[in-house]
C-alpha positions in Angstrom: 84.6 -108.2 15.0 81.4 -110.5 16.0 82.8 -110.4 19.6 82.6 -106.7 19.7 79.1 -106.3 18.4 77.5 -108.7 21.0 79.3 -107.2 23.8 78.3 -103.8 22.9 74.6 -105.2 21.7 71.7 -103.8 24.2 74.4 -102.2 25.7 75.5 -98.9 27.0 78.6 -96.7 25.6 79.2 -93.9 27.3 81.3 -91.6 25.9 82.9 -89.9 28.2 84.9 -86.3 28.8 87.8 -85.4 30.4 88.2 -83.5 33.7 90.4 -81.2 33.4 91.7 -78.6 36.8 92.0 -75.3 37.0 95.7 -75.1 36.1 94.1 -76.3 32.3 95.6 -79.7 32.7 93.8 -82.9 32.8 93.4 -83.8 36.2 94.7 -87.7 36.4 93.3 -88.0 39.8 90.0 -86.9 39.1 89.9 -89.2 35.8 91.1 -92.1 37.6 88.2 -92.1 40.5 85.9 -91.6 37.3 87.7 -94.5 35.5 86.8 -96.6 38.8 83.7 -95.8 39.1 82.9 -96.3 35.6 84.2 -99.9 35.9 81.9 -100.8 37.9 78.7 -100.0 35.8 76.8 -102.3 33.5 78.1 -100.7 30.4 79.2 -102.8 26.9 82.6 -100.6 27.5 83.6 -96.8 27.0 84.1 -94.3 24.2 87.3 -92.1 24.2 88.1 -89.3 22.4 84.3 -88.5 21.0 83.0 -85.2 21.0 82.3 -85.6 24.5 86.2 -86.2 25.5 87.3 -83.8 23.1 89.1 -85.9 21.3 90.2 -83.9 18.1 91.5 -81.2 20.4 93.8 -83.0 22.5 97.0 -83.3 21.8 98.4 -86.8 21.1 100.1 -86.7 24.3 96.6 -86.1 26.3 95.1 -88.5 23.9 97.5 -91.2 25.3 97.0 -90.3 28.7 92.9 -90.4 28.8 93.5 -94.2 26.5 95.8 -95.5 28.9 93.9 -94.5 32.1 90.8 -96.1 30.9 92.0 -99.0 29.3 93.9 -99.8 32.5 90.8 -99.3 34.6 88.2 -100.8 32.4 89.2 -104.6 32.5 88.0 -106.6 30.0 85.2 -104.2 28.9 85.6 -102.6 25.1 87.6 -99.3 24.8 86.2 -97.5 21.7 88.2 -94.2 20.5 87.2 -91.5 17.8 89.2 -91.3 15.5 89.2 -88.4 12.4 91.3 -85.5 12.1 92.6 -83.5 15.3 91.9 -79.7 15.0 95.5 -79.2 15.2 95.9 -80.2 11.4 96.4 -78.0 8.7 94.5 -79.0 5.5 96.6 -77.8 2.4 93.9 -75.5 0.3 92.1 -76.2 -2.3 89.7 -79.0 -1.0 90.8 -81.6 -3.5 94.1 -81.3 -2.6 92.7 -82.4 1.0 92.0 -86.2 0.2 95.9 -87.6 1.3 96.2 -85.5 4.2 92.9 -86.8 5.8 93.3 -89.8 5.6 97.1 -89.6 6.9 95.9 -87.8 10.0 92.9 -90.4 10.4 95.7 -93.1 10.2 97.7 -92.0 12.6 95.1 -91.4 15.3 94.0 -94.8 14.3 97.3 -95.9 14.7 97.6 -94.4 18.3 94.3 -95.9 19.2 95.8 -99.5 18.6 99.0 -98.6 20.8 96.8 -97.2 23.5 95.0 -100.5 23.4 91.4 -99.6 21.8 89.3 -102.6 20.7 87.1 -100.2 18.4 87.7 -96.6 16.5 84.5 -94.6 16.0 84.8 -92.6 13.1 83.9 -88.9 13.0 82.8 -87.7 9.9 85.0 -86.0 7.4 84.2 -82.8 6.9 87.2 -81.8 4.9 85.7 -83.9 2.3 82.3 -83.3 2.3 82.4 -80.4 -0.6 84.6 -82.5 -3.2 83.1 -83.9 -6.6 83.8 -87.6 -5.7 83.3 -86.9 -2.1 81.8 -90.3 -1.7 84.1 -92.2 -3.0 86.8 -90.0 -0.4 84.6 -90.8 2.2 84.9 -94.7 2.0 88.5 -94.5 1.4 89.1 -92.6 4.6 86.9 -95.3 6.5 89.0 -98.0 5.2 91.9 -96.1 5.8 90.9 -96.1 9.6 90.1 -99.8 9.5 93.8 -100.7 8.0 94.9 -100.6 11.4 93.3 -103.1 12.2 90.4 -101.7 14.3 87.0 -102.4 13.9 85.4 -99.0 12.8 82.0 -97.7 13.9 80.9 -95.1 11.1 79.1 -91.7 12.8 76.1 -89.8 10.9 76.5 -87.1 12.3 73.8 -83.8 11.9 75.5 -81.1 9.7 75.3 -78.0 12.5 77.5 -80.3 14.8 80.2 -80.7 11.9 79.0 -83.5 10.4 78.0 -84.7 6.8 75.0 -85.6 5.5 76.0 -89.3 4.2 73.8 -90.1 1.1 71.7 -93.7 1.8 73.6 -95.4 -0.9 76.8 -94.0 1.0 75.7 -95.4 4.0 75.3 -99.0 2.4 78.7 -98.3 1.3 80.1 -97.6 4.4 78.6 -100.2 5.9 79.1 -103.2 3.2 82.9 -102.4 4.0 84.8 -105.5 5.9 86.1 -103.1 8.5 82.8 -101.6 9.7 80.6 -102.9 12.1 77.9 -100.4 12.5 76.8 -97.0 12.2 76.3 -94.6 15.1 73.5 -92.0 14.1 73.3 -88.5 16.2 70.9 -85.9 14.4 69.7 -84.1 17.6 66.2 -83.0 17.0 65.4 -85.0 13.4 63.7 -88.4 14.7 62.5 -88.3 10.5 66.1 -88.2 9.0 67.1 -90.6 12.4 64.1 -93.2 10.9 64.7 -93.1 7.3 68.8 -93.8 8.2 67.6 -96.8 10.6 65.7 -98.0 7.6 69.1 -98.1 6.2 71.2 -99.9 8.3 68.1 -102.4 8.3 68.8 -103.4 4.8 73.0 -104.7 5.4 73.1 -107.7 7.2 74.9 -107.6 10.1 75.2 -104.2 10.7 75.0 -102.7 14.4 72.2 -99.7 14.3 73.9 -97.8 17.3 71.9 -94.5 18.9 73.9 -91.4 19.6 70.4 -89.5 20.5 70.4 -88.0 24.3 67.2 -86.0 23.5 65.0 -89.1 23.1 67.0 -92.2 23.5 63.8 -94.0 24.2 62.6 -93.8 21.4 65.6 -94.1 19.2 65.9 -97.8 21.1 61.9 -98.2 19.8 63.1 -97.2 16.1 65.5 -99.5 15.8 68.6 -99.1 17.3 70.8 -102.0 19.1 73.0 -100.3 21.1 73.5 -96.5 22.6 77.4 -94.7 22.5 75.7 -91.6 24.0 77.2 -88.4 26.2 74.1 -88.5 28.4 75.8 -92.0 29.5 78.8 -90.1 30.9 77.1 -89.5 34.2 73.9 -91.1 35.9 74.9 -94.1 33.9 72.8 -96.9 35.5 69.8 -95.1 34.5 70.7 -95.6 30.6 72.1 -99.2 31.5 68.5 -100.0 32.6 67.0 -98.6 30.4 68.7 -100.4 27.4 68.4 -103.9 29.3 64.8 -103.2 29.7 64.3 -102.6 25.7 66.2 -105.8 25.1 63.6 -107.5 28.2 60.9 -106.1 26.7 60.0 -105.0 30.3 57.8 -102.2 28.7 56.7 -100.6 32.3 60.8 -100.0 33.3 61.0 -98.7 29.6 59.0 -96.0 29.9 59.6 -95.3 33.2 63.5 -95.0 32.7 62.4 -93.4 29.2 61.1 -90.6 31.0 63.3 -89.9 33.7 66.1 -89.5 30.8 64.3 -87.4 28.7 63.6 -85.0 31.8 67.0 -85.3 32.6 68.2 -84.5 29.2 66.5 -81.4 29.4 69.0 -80.3 32.0 71.8 -81.1 29.7 71.4 -81.0 26.4 70.2 -77.5 25.7 71.7 -74.4 24.5 73.5 -73.4 23.7 74.7 -77.0 23.4 78.3 -77.2 23.3 78.2 -76.6 26.7 76.7 -80.4 27.5 80.1 -81.6 28.4 80.5 -79.1 31.5 76.9 -79.7 32.5 77.9 -83.9 32.4 81.0 -83.0 34.6 78.2 -81.0 37.2 76.1 -84.2 37.2 78.9 -86.5 38.2 80.2 -84.4 40.8 76.4 -83.8 42.1 76.0 -87.6 41.8 79.4 -87.9 44.4 81.5 -89.7 41.7 83.8 -86.3 41.2 84.8 -85.2 44.5 85.6 -81.9 43.8 84.5 -79.3 40.5 86.0 -80.7 37.0 86.3 -78.1 34.3 85.7 -78.6 30.5 88.5 -75.9 29.0 86.0 -75.4 25.5 83.4 -75.0 27.3 81.5 -71.5 26.2 79.8 -69.3 28.7 77.1 -70.8 31.1 75.3 -69.1 33.6 75.7 -69.9 37.5 71.6 -71.1 37.5 72.7 -73.9 35.2 74.7 -75.9 37.6 72.1 -75.4 40.0 70.0 -76.7 37.5 71.7 -79.5 36.8 72.2 -80.7 40.5 68.4 -80.3 40.5 68.0 -82.7 37.8 70.3 -85.4 39.3 68.5 -84.9 43.1 65.4 -85.4 41.0 66.5 -88.7 39.1 67.8 -90.0 42.6 64.7 -89.5 44.5 62.5 -91.2 42.2 
């Protein structure tokens, strides 16, 4: 576990999207092209099955295809798999009866990650447990079940509007105190105060790795204490995120501020409402940057206007021309 933490420290871990074709299936050729390109980037690893990779929406067969493609192409880089309750799973009612099903489903997904060559699991927040009287105990149990697969676990604080659970400070400390848990990713989208408060809790737990998931204030999130970044914005123009983290580690503040400003501008074209469209926008950015030789589709993308694609292409050109 210590070696994983050191590989991730001061490094970006792109949460990668899955390129689908117009036939509704994964475009394996495009994915292979993407894997080869990403393997040449200065990253600490790659996260699949995360929200950017539509991990809870894919079938088991699709998840396995994606993970094996990345495992084969990444070499010694870490492969992190998002683990939670797939959307295809029907949970029993009432919510009090859901705990066992949630734990079983997450453990099954973690076991699939192990078989696919994962080095760690990113634990989706278990929203089905959030309203239980003993929710905090059950959420701890959920993280223990994922860790029982043998994978180190990165917990995940995600804002409620995106399907997350507002873990209390005490719960965060309990989760981070588990032997299986090595750190926590924090993604609040637009609440700097919440982010600051959570990082203060993480710093109280010896050895816990604070991981930012803040695509819209990435630079500041590092300044506030994050030591790694598992982010969707790192899926394209990856070198810019990697340079930002290295500049922060080196205390090269001129290079840090230049890259932070550039990525902030890029995020204003990609992480905007409707926010669910960001996955398609990152695929457009990869196309604009020449990584993907033809268009790729996110099947779950909300309706986007044609000018939004132009805006993303313009943002990539502006980033590359600076």
